N, C-alpha and C positions, 0 to 999 in steps of 0.2 A: 589079320589077327582076330581070332574068335573070342568074344567076350562071354565068359561063362562063370558060374559060381566058383569054379576051381581057381580062376585067375582074377576073381573079383577084387581082392585086396589091392592088386596092382592097378586095376581099373579105377578104383576109388581114389587112389593117389594121383593117377593121371587125370582124373576128372577135375580135381582141385587145381592142377597145373593148367588145364585147358580153360577152366573158369577164370583164373587169374590172368591168363593171356588175353581173354576177351575183355576183362575189366580194364587192363592196362591200355587197351586200344581206344578207350573213350577219352577224348579231350575234355579235361575238367576246366573248361573256360570260365564258368561262373565261380566255381569253388576256389580256383587259384587266381582270380582276378584282383584280389585285394579289396574288393567292394564288401566282401563278407569276411568275418572272422570265424574261425572254427574253434568250437569249444567241445571238450570231451565230457560226456555225462556218464559216470560209472554206474554199475549195477547197484541196486538196493538203496537208492537215494530218492526214490519216487519217480513219477513220470512227468513232473513239472519243474520248472526253474524260472525264477524271476530275475529280470535284468532291469537296471535303473540307471538314469543319468544322475550325476552329482557334480556340482561346480563349487569351486572356491572363488571368492571375489577376485577380480583381476589385479587390483593395485594395493600395495602397502600404504599405510597412512603415516603422516608426520608423527614423530615421537619427541615431545618436548623434554627438556632436561628434568630428570627425576620422575617423570610421569610413567605410568604403566602403559605398555604397548596396547593398542586397540585390538580387541578380539576379532579375528577374521570371521566373516560371514560365510557360512556353508549352506548351500541350497540344494536339496534333493530335487531332481527333476521328475519326469514322468517315468513310470514303470510299465513293463510289459511282461506277461507270463507266457512262456511257451510250454506246449504239451507234446510229449513224444508220440509219434505214430510210426507204424511199420508199413513197409511196402514189400511185396513179394510176388514171385511168379514161378510156377512149377511147369515142368515138362515131363513127359514119359519117354523112356527109352524102350522101344518094343522088343519083343523076342526076335522078330524078324530082323531088326536092325543089329541085334547082337550076334545073330547066327548066320545071316545070309549075305555076308560080305558087304555090309553097309557102315563100316566103321567110320568112313569119311563123313557120313550123315550124322553120326553120333558126335564126332569132333565139332562139326559145324553147330549143332544144337547147343553143345556145352559152351562154346565160345560166344555164341549169341546170347545165351542165358547170362553169361558173366557181365554183359553190358547193360542189362535191363535196369538194375537198381541204380547204377551210376548215372544212367541217362535220366531216370526219373528224378533223382536228386538235382541234376543239372536243370531239368525243366522246372522243378518247383522253385529253385533259386532264381532262375531267369524270370519266372512269372512275378516275382516281387517287383521287377522293373517293368514287365509287360503291363501289369495292372497297378502301377505306381499311382495312377491318377484315379483309382477306384478304392473304395473302402472294403471291398470283398469281391470274390469271384467264385464260381462253382467249378471245381476241378473235374477231370475226366472220370472220376469215380462218383460224381454227384454230390461231393462234400463241399459245403460252403467254407471257403478259406478266408479268415479275417486278415486283411492287409492294412489295417489301421496301425498307426504308431501310438506312442503313449498319450499324445494329446487328443486322441480319438479321430484325427483327420487322416486322410490318405497320405502316403509317403510323399507324393508330389502335391504341394499346396501353395497357395498365395498368401496364407495367413496362419502359419504355425504359431503356436503360443508357447510361452515359457512360464515357469511356476512362480518366479520371484519378481515379475514385472508385467506391466500391461503391454509392453512392446511385442510386436509380432514380427515374423520374418517369412520370406518366401524362398522356395527353392525350385519353383517351376518358372522357366523363363517366359517373360511376357511375349504374347503372340506366337509362341512355339515355332520359331523359324527353323528352316533347314540349316545344316552346318555350313558355315562360311567364316571368313575372318571377322566380319562384323558381328555375327551371332556369337562367336566364341568370345570376343571382347565384351559383348553384352552379358554373357553368362559370368565371365570373370568379374565384371563390375557388380552384377547382382550378388555374387558371393561376397565381394568386398563390403557391400552395404548391408548385408543381411547375416553376417557371421556374428552372433551374439551369444552370451552365456545366459544362465537362468536369471541373472539380475538385470538383463537388458544391456549389459556392457559389451562394447565391441571387442571381439577376440580375433586372433589370427589363426586360421585353420589352413594348413598346407594341403592344397589339392594337387595330387600327383598322378591321377588317372583320368584319361579321357576314354569313355566307353561308347560303343555304338553297336548297332545291329550289323549284319554282314551285307547290308545294302551296298552294292558296288560303288555307286557314286559317292556315298557318304564315306566309305572306307578309303577310297582313293583320294578324296579331297583331304581327309584328315592326314593321310600319309604324306601328301604334298606339303602340308603345313609343318609337319613334325620332322620331316627328313630332308627337305630342301636345304642346300648349303647357303642359299640367298633367299630373300623374301620372295615367296611365290608370286606376289603382286608387283614385284619391282621390275623396272625396265632395264636397270643396270645390275650386273652380277655382283657389284661391290656392296650391295645393300645387305645388311645382316638379317638373318631369319631369327627373330626373337623367340620363336616357338621350338626351335631345334633342341631336342633333349629335355624340354620342359615337362612333358607328360609321357606316361606309358600308355600306349593305345591298346585297349582290350576289346576284342571283337567277341560279341555274345550272340552266337547264331540261333539260339532258341528264344530270344526275346520277341521276335516278330512271329509269334505263333498264337493260335487259339488255346483255350483251356484244355482242349483235347490233343494239343501238340501239332495241329495242322498249320500250314502256312497262313499268315495273316498280313496281307499287304497294307492294311491300314496302320500298322505299327512299324513298317519297314524303315521309317526315317528317324526313329528314336535315337537320341544321343545325349551325352551329358558328361559331367565331371564328378569325381569322387575323391575322397581322402582316405587312403589306406591307414594312415596314422590314427585318424579319429573315427574309423568305421564303427558304426553301431548296428550293422547288419550281422546277425548272429546265426551261424549254422551250428546247431548243437547236435552232436552225434553220440548215440548210445551204442549203436550196432552198425559197424562198417559193413559194406556189402560182403556177403559170404555165401558159400555154397552149402546147401543141405543135400547130402548125398545118400544114396542107398547104402545100407549097412554091409559090412564085409561078409555077413552070412546070408545076405539076400532076404532078410526077415521082413523087409517092408516092400517086397514084391507084391503087386496086385494079384490076388488069387485068380480072379476070373480072366484077366487080360494078360497076365505074366509080364506086365510092364514094370520096369524099374523107375521109380519116381526120383527126380532131381529137382531142386528148387533153389532160387536165389532170394535172399531177404536182406533187409537193412532197417534200421530204426533211427529217426532223427526228428528235429523240428527246426523251423526258421522263424525268427522273431526280430523285429526292428523297433527298439524303444524310442529312438529319436532320429531326426532327419538332418542334423547339423553336420553331415559329412557327404551329402549327396545333392546333386543338381541335375535337372533334366529339361530337355526340350522335346516335345512330341513330334516336332518336325512337320506338323500338318497345317500350320498357319492359323490355328484357332486362337481366339483371344485368351 
């Protein structure tokens, strides 16, 4: 099939189809994990949005006969403002590709282009966990990304604060053990003892996600605990596996990467728990990944090269105002 100005309208339509086919081929592991909530940001409302925690006190008070009911205390927690940014990547479709029987190359380029924005969004989301123990990192574009939450601490901390009490809580497991039954029970105990509201009162937060990198040993061990019909540690098959069906296992293959997206073995053993119901990880999207295509008249053809320019773009931000939905072990045995 020859691609020319005469049949360019059909090509533009096909380009969109090929782009979407490439986009659909990207596993949205982090976006669909439940660790993050997706919020839509419409046009013409500015490029920032503030997210905040807010708590009602946990318990009602006694009401004596004829007395007015006690007014409930409401405490606003910490806030975090997100700022939209855009990512994009362009390619050129050369004259030679259009005319010298290289349509397969054109198809490949467009399908690959369709994946770039979605992959970058996945990487940026995953890096909130990759760098959960840090207050910032420098991304592949040289931009310093703020990874603090509303209390100005890193997402993973041993001393998170709340606004209405001097009580602190931790969500990073002591000594950062590898995944095992003992470490899982240790993390569950940490959550039980550290789930508090802004008044320092104990609250019940349902943790339903266990997440990990794609490290083979970690993944296989988690699967053993979640899917065994009997306790994996039991000598007799009649012992009940209390973890069967308790959590959804989410594998996040881009967590163990550097800021540039290269493999990072030092983060290969990361794992943790999260609550989809109480998630405070926000992915705010103003511009879903889409194709910028050459016009049906060829008006944006490069004069000197005769290339047709195609591009992918998207706009979003990621912000985490609070940590009371997330727990982590770095798996490296550090204190």
